[in-house]
C-alpha positions as CSV (number, residue, x, y, z in Angstrom):
1,X,112.3,56.2,113.1
2,X,111.1,58.5,110.4
3,X,113.1,61.6,110.3
4,X,111.8,65.1,108.9
5,X,113.4,66.1,105.3
6,X,110.5,68.5,104.6
7,X,111.1,72.1,103.8
8,X,107.6,73.3,103.5
9,X,106.0,74.0,106.6
10,X,103.9,71.3,107.9
11,X,100.1,72.2,109.4
12,X,98.6,70.0,111.8
13,X,94.9,68.5,110.9
14,X,93.2,65.5,112.1
15,X,91.1,64.4,109.2
16,X,89.4,61.3,107.3
17,X,90.8,60.9,104.0
18,X,91.0,58.2,101.1
19,X,93.4,56.9,99.9
20,X,93.3,54.6,96.5
21,X,95.9,52.0,95.9
22,X,96.9,51.5,92.1
23,X,95.5,47.7,92.4
24,X,92.2,48.4,93.8
25,X,89.1,50.2,93.0
26,X,87.8,50.7,96.6
27,X,89.4,53.4,98.9
28,X,90.9,53.0,102.2
29,X,89.9,55.4,105.0
30,X,92.9,56.5,106.6
31,X,93.4,59.8,109.4
32,X,95.5,62.3,108.3
33,X,97.7,63.9,110.5
34,X,99.4,66.9,108.6
35,X,99.4,68.6,105.4
36,X,101.8,70.7,103.6
37,X,102.5,72.2,100.0
38,X,104.7,69.6,99.6
39,X,103.0,66.4,100.8
40,X,100.9,64.8,103.9
41,X,101.5,62.4,106.8
42,X,98.7,60.0,107.3
43,X,98.2,56.8,109.7
44,X,97.0,53.9,108.2
45,X,96.6,50.3,109.9
46,X,96.5,48.3,106.3
47,X,99.9,47.2,105.6
48,X,99.2,47.3,101.5
49,X,99.7,50.8,101.8
50,X,103.5,50.1,102.3
51,X,103.8,47.8,99.3
52,X,103.0,50.8,96.7
53,X,105.4,53.5,95.3
54,X,102.6,55.7,94.4
55,X,98.9,56.4,95.7
56,X,96.2,58.8,95.1
57,X,94.9,61.0,98.2
58,X,91.5,62.4,98.3
59,X,90.7,65.0,100.6
60,X,87.3,66.5,102.2
61,X,86.1,70.2,100.6
62,X,83.1,72.4,101.1
63,X,79.8,70.7,100.7
64,X,80.3,67.4,98.8
65,X,83.1,68.4,97.1
66,X,86.7,67.1,97.3
67,X,90.5,67.6,96.0
68,X,92.9,65.0,95.0
69,X,96.7,64.6,94.6
70,X,99.0,61.6,93.3
71,X,101.4,61.3,95.4
72,X,104.6,59.2,96.1
73,X,105.1,57.6,99.4
74,X,108.6,58.5,100.4
75,X,108.7,56.5,103.9
76,X,106.7,55.0,106.3
77,X,107.2,53.6,110.1
78,X,105.4,50.9,111.9
79,X,104.2,52.4,115.5
80,X,103.6,50.4,118.5
81,X,100.2,50.4,118.2
82,X,100.4,48.1,114.8
83,X,99.4,51.2,112.5
84,X,101.8,52.5,109.7
85,X,102.8,56.2,109.7
86,X,103.3,56.9,106.3
87,X,104.6,60.5,104.6
88,X,104.1,61.0,101.3
89,X,105.0,63.6,98.4
90,X,102.6,65.4,96.0
91,X,103.8,65.1,92.4
92,X,100.6,65.6,90.6
93,X,97.5,67.9,90.9
94,X,95.2,69.4,88.6
95,X,95.2,73.3,89.0
96,X,91.7,73.4,90.2
97,X,93.1,71.0,93.2
98,X,96.2,73.0,93.3
99,X,94.0,75.9,94.1
100,X,91.7,74.1,96.9
101,X,95.0,73.0,98.5
102,X,96.5,76.1,99.0
103,X,93.3,77.4,100.2
104,X,93.1,74.8,103.1
105,X,96.8,75.4,103.9
106,X,96.0,79.2,104.3
107,X,92.7,78.2,106.3
108,X,94.9,76.1,108.6
109,X,98.0,78.4,108.6
110,X,95.5,81.3,109.8
111,X,94.4,79.0,112.8
112,X,97.6,77.7,113.7
113,X,99.0,81.3,113.8
114,X,96.1,82.2,116.2
115,X,97.4,79.2,118.6
116,X,100.8,80.4,118.6
117,X,100.6,83.9,118.4
118,X,103.3,84.3,116.2
119,X,104.0,84.1,112.5
120,X,104.7,81.2,110.5
121,X,106.6,80.5,107.3
122,X,105.0,80.9,104.0
123,X,103.4,77.8,102.6
124,X,105.0,77.8,99.6
125,X,108.3,79.0,98.2
126,X,107.4,81.3,95.5
127,X,109.4,81.6,92.2
128,X,108.1,84.9,90.1
129,X,108.5,85.3,86.9
130,X,107.7,88.3,85.2
131,X,108.0,88.7,81.4
132,X,109.1,91.7,79.5
133,X,106.1,91.2,76.6
134,X,103.6,88.8,75.2
135,X,106.2,87.3,72.7
136,X,108.2,86.2,75.8
137,X,104.9,84.7,77.4
138,X,104.4,82.6,74.3
139,X,107.9,81.3,74.4
140,X,107.0,80.5,78.0
141,X,103.8,79.2,77.4
142,X,105.2,76.7,74.7
143,X,107.8,75.3,77.2
144,X,105.6,74.7,79.8
145,X,102.9,73.1,77.7
146,X,105.8,70.8,77.1
147,X,106.3,69.8,80.7
148,X,109.5,71.8,81.3
149,X,110.9,75.4,81.7
150,X,114.5,76.8,81.5
151,X,114.9,80.0,83.3
152,X,117.8,82.4,84.8
153,X,117.2,84.0,88.3
154,X,118.9,85.1,91.4
155,X,119.2,82.9,94.5
156,X,119.7,79.5,94.8
157,X,117.0,76.4,95.3
158,X,117.0,73.2,96.0
159,X,117.1,70.4,93.6
160,X,113.7,68.1,94.1
161,X,112.6,71.5,95.8
162,X,108.4,72.1,94.8
163,X,107.6,75.9,94.2
164,X,104.9,78.1,93.2
165,X,105.8,79.6,90.0
166,X,103.8,82.8,89.4
167,X,104.0,83.6,85.8
168,X,102.8,87.1,85.0
169,X,103.8,90.7,83.2
170,X,101.7,89.8,79.8
171,X,98.8,92.4,78.3
172,X,97.4,89.7,76.4
173,X,97.3,86.5,78.2
174,X,96.6,85.6,81.7
175,X,98.8,85.0,84.8
176,X,99.3,81.2,85.7
177,X,100.1,79.9,88.9
178,X,101.9,76.4,88.7
179,X,103.4,74.0,90.8
180,X,106.8,73.5,89.6
181,X,109.8,70.8,90.7
182,X,113.4,71.9,90.5
183,X,114.8,69.5,88.1
184,X,118.4,70.7,87.9
185,X,120.4,74.0,88.8
186,X,123.6,75.7,87.6
187,X,125.0,78.6,89.6
188,X,126.5,81.3,86.9
189,X,129.1,83.2,88.2
190,X,130.8,86.6,87.1
191,X,134.6,86.8,88.4
192,X,135.9,90.1,88.9
193,X,132.8,91.2,89.2
194,X,130.4,92.6,91.9
195,X,127.6,91.4,90.3
196,X,124.9,88.9,92.0
197,X,125.5,85.3,91.0
198,X,122.9,84.0,88.6
199,X,121.1,80.6,89.0
200,X,119.8,78.7,85.9
201,X,117.0,76.5,86.7
202,X,115.4,73.8,85.3
203,X,111.9,73.2,86.1
204,X,109.1,70.2,85.6
205,X,105.7,70.8,86.2
206,X,103.5,68.6,88.8
207,X,100.1,68.9,86.6
208,X,98.5,66.2,84.6
209,X,99.9,66.1,81.3
210,X,96.4,67.4,80.0
211,X,96.3,70.3,81.5
212,X,99.9,71.3,80.4
213,X,98.7,70.8,76.9
214,X,95.5,73.1,77.5
215,X,97.8,75.8,78.4
216,X,99.0,75.1,74.5
217,X,95.7,76.4,73.7
218,X,96.4,80.0,75.0
219,X,98.6,80.2,71.8
220,X,95.9,80.5,69.7
221,X,94.5,83.7,71.1
């Protein structure tokens, strides 16, 4: 039996989506059952899905548009009717696809809030990073363009947790909203002090390399 290891709020939705396997060019049509910032759960009758570690999920969007996410298969379970329940974790989305995912989650959350008549958890845990000046922003942008960011903040996070990083505070450079995963953390304690413990975080970014490299072009402006 599959157990729930997700931290993000999962939103129910019965939608036909496409799943592309690494060794196939023609996608499979499957039924998505729920979705969150971190991943999705879908049903498939094709056992070939269970033979792969990674998949590409494509969700319908407005009009004839769509958005996609590269995903890792976390676990699967064969059900009594012969179908497979497959849980995946998103590990790479373009900034545009991330924007559409967030809009979909907000729409589903608003609908579920009406049905449940109570507040629901945020769709993603947000880490706000405000720089003090343009020079600090340049340093942060350089790190991000290389796919990794080190920072110190208050409050502990879970290793492997996926966050929405909000980078702001510069007059010269635009705010950035990026998908980041906690690679490691170190608690910095201050003995004989009333100061709150700090946490040193190492973040990886869950965007295609070409999108991260494009961030480096901001340094030329």
